[in-house]
N, C-alpha and C positions, 0 to 999 in steps of 0.2 A: 503494499500500499504506499510505501514511502517512495518507491521508485517513480511513480507517475507524477506526484507533484514536483519532484526534483527535475524530471524531464521537462515539465511544463515551465518551470523556472528558468531552465536552461534555454528554452526557446524564447522566452520573454527577453532574457538577456541579449541573445543573438539579434532579436528584432530591434531592440533599442540601440544596440551598437551600429547596426547597418543604417538605421534611420538617422542617427546622429552623424555618421560619416557622410551620408548622402546630403544632409542639410548643410554640413560644413563645406563639402565640394560645391555645391550650389551657390553658397554665399560667396565662396572665393571666386567663382567663375563670373559672377555678377559684379562684384566689387572691384575687380582688377582689370586693367586694360590688356589687350592682346599683347602676347610676348613673342614676337617673331625672331627668327635667326637672321643674323646679319653678317656681312663680311668682317666687321670689326670684332665680333665675337671670336673669331678664329685667329686674331692677331695677338699672340702672347709676347710678354716682355722679352723672354729669352728665346731667340730663334737660332742660336748658334749651332754650327754643324761641326762635330768632331768625328774623325775617322770615317767621313763619308756618310754619317747617319744624320739625317735632317732633325732639327730640334732635339739634339742629343739628350740633354738632361731631362726634358719633359718625356722622353720615351723610356730612358733608362730607369727613371724614379718609379716606374710602375712594377719593377721587378719585386720589390717586397710584397705586392699584392699577389703575385704568383706563389711565392713561398708560403705565405700565411694561408691562402686559399687552398692549395693542394694539401698541405699538411692537415688543415682543419677538416677538409673533406674526408681524407683517409681516416683520421681518428674518429670522426663521427660515425662512419660506417662500421669501423672496427668494433666499437662499442666497449672498449676496455679502459682506455684512458680518461674518457669523458664521462661524467655523471649525468646521464640523461635517462629519465625515468619513464617517459611515455613515447609511444611510437610517433605520436603527432609531433612531438618535439624533435625527433630524429629526422623527419622529413623537412622541417622548417630550418634546422641547422645545416643539414646537408646542402639543401638549396641555397642558403646564405653563402656558404663557403664556395659552392659552385659559382654563384654570382660574383664573389670577390675574385675567383680565378678568371672569370669572363672579363672582369674590369681590367686585369693585367694585359690581356691580349687586345681587348677592345680599345682601351685607352692609348696603348703603344701603337696600334694601327692608325688611330685617328691622328695621333700627334706626328706621325710620319709625314702626313700631308693634311693638315686640318682644313676641312670644307663641310659643306652642308650634307654631302652624301655620306660622309664617313662619321658624322657626330652621333648617328643613331647607335653605332657599335660601342661608342663610349658611354652613351646614356643609358641604354637598355639594360646592360648587366648591373649598373648601380641601382637601377629601379627595382630589379629582381632581388638584389641583396637587401635593399631597404624594406621591401615588402616581406621578404622571408624573416628578417630580423624582428620586425614588429610582430609578426604572427607568432614567432618563437616566444616573445615576451608575453603575449596574450595566452599562449598555451601554458606557460609557467605560472603566470600571476591570476588569470581569470578561470579559464577552463580549457582543457585539452581539445574538446571538440570544437569550441569557438576559434581556438588558434588555428586548427586544421582547416575549418570552413574559410577563415579569413586569408590563409595561405593560398588556397585555390583561387579565391575571388581577386585578391590583390595582385597576384601574378597575372591573372587575366586582364585586370585593368591596366597593368604595366604595358602589355602588348597593345592593347586598345588606345592607350595614351600615346604610345609612339606612332601608331598608325594615324591617329588624329593630328599629331604634330607634323608628320610628313605630308599629310593631305591639305591641312589648312595653314601650315607654317605658324603654329601657335604652340608654344612650349609651356603654357601655364599648367597643364596637368602634369607634365614632368617635374615642374618646379614644385609641386605640392608634395612629390615623393621625396624631395630634399628637405622639406620641412617636417615630415613625419618623425625622424629621429630626434630632432631638437625640441619638439613640442610634446609628442605623445609619450615617449619613453619616461621623461620625468613625472608626467601626470600619472601614468599606470603605475610607476614605481612608488609614488606617494599613496595612491588610493587603495592599492591591494597589497596585502601582506606577502612576503616572499615564502616560497616552498623550499628554497635552498639557502645556504650560507653564501658569503662573498657577493651578495647582491649589489653592493656599492659599485662593482665593476660596471654596472649598467650606467651609472651616472658618470664614472671616469670616461667611459667610451663615448658618452654624449658630449662631455667636455672637449675631448680631443677632436671630435667631429666639428664642433663649433669653431675651435681654433683653426682647423683646416679650412673652414669656409672664409673666415677672416683673412687667412693667408692668400686665398685665391682672390678675394676682393682687392687686396693690396698688393697684387702681382707686380706692377711696375714700381710701386714705391719700395718694396722690399728688395727688388733687384738693384735699385739705385743705392739703397742704404747698405747693401752688402758689397758695394763696389763691383757690381756686375759679376759677382761670383755665382749666386744662385737666386732664382726668382721665386715669387710667392706661389706660383703655380706648381712648381717642382716641390717646394715645401708642403704644399696642400697634399700631394701624392704620399709624401713620406709620412706626414701626420695622419693622413686618413688610414694608412697601413697599420698604424698602431691599434686602430679600433678592433679588427679581427684578432690581433694578438692578445689584447686585453681580454676579450671575450673567451679566447681559447684558454688562458690562464684560469678564468672563472669556471669554465667547464670542467677543467682538470682537477681543481682543488675544492670545489664546492661540495656540500653534503646536504642531505635532506634535512629540513628543520622540523622540530617538533610542532605539530599543528595544535594550537590552543583553541579554546572555545571562542576566543575574540576573533571576529571577522573583519574588523576595521583596523587599518594600519596604524593610525594614531592611537587608538586604544591599545593595540598590542605593544606599541612603544612605551606607554605609560605603564602597562603591566610589567615589562622588562625592567623599568626604572624602579618599580615598587619592589620587585625581587631583589634588585641590587642593594637598595636602601635597607631592606630587611636583613640581608646577609651582612651589611656593614654594622648594623645595630647588634646583631649577634656576636660579631667579631669583637666589638667593644665590650660587651657583657662578658664574653669568655676572657678577655684580657683582664678585666677587673676582678674577676674570681680568682684567676691564677696569681694575681699580685697579692690578694688578701691571703 
């Protein structure tokens, strides 16, 4: 008798999540102007060629993505080193690392000759990685079924967004996928209690992602400040590659947390604080008895 109400609650959760996501997307499309691709968007600060490789540093700085993506993908499927409890999480993390690996090849291919025809191979793998990462977070914090359904839907939306961008020369939908990690991850991390330890790595990864976006925005300024040694876009690649490394460390060292009766994350934090204060009082009492 308990299973049916729980199933209905899960359906209500999924409906609310999809309704909220659709309303946010609709508001974004109505409130923002068209974001077309232009020739200037392909002109990066550092366009030097070394050893016959065009835009050398922007190409080679994608190599860390390849290492982090391949290693993470293999370790996820191996199922020994990463602590992943649910099958839905396995699919999400495997697709995330596959997307990171795709970024290594797609971004390198794009930066060899930046233009409108090649930019999709740089953008699409990133969108798949973003969608998979957010779905993995939902599977961990909210519900495994919700995470898996979001994985299928968001990856499908990634392809549809790229088709829309190529057809109408409007990259607004693609830009929303770059906003997902910076907004949704901290919100979900605060609202829902963690099932695993080392959950702070989610926030650390978000911080490095934000730093990477600031570096990309300051591409020419960083290139000038470093006396033309390295550009902000190359630093963006290196900083973004730290994100899958941090998440791999989290998956490797995390452990399942004890699930208390508290379902709200702020209440859970207060409960942990109360336990620590109680232990501190007991330690002082024990110290007083031993001195007497």
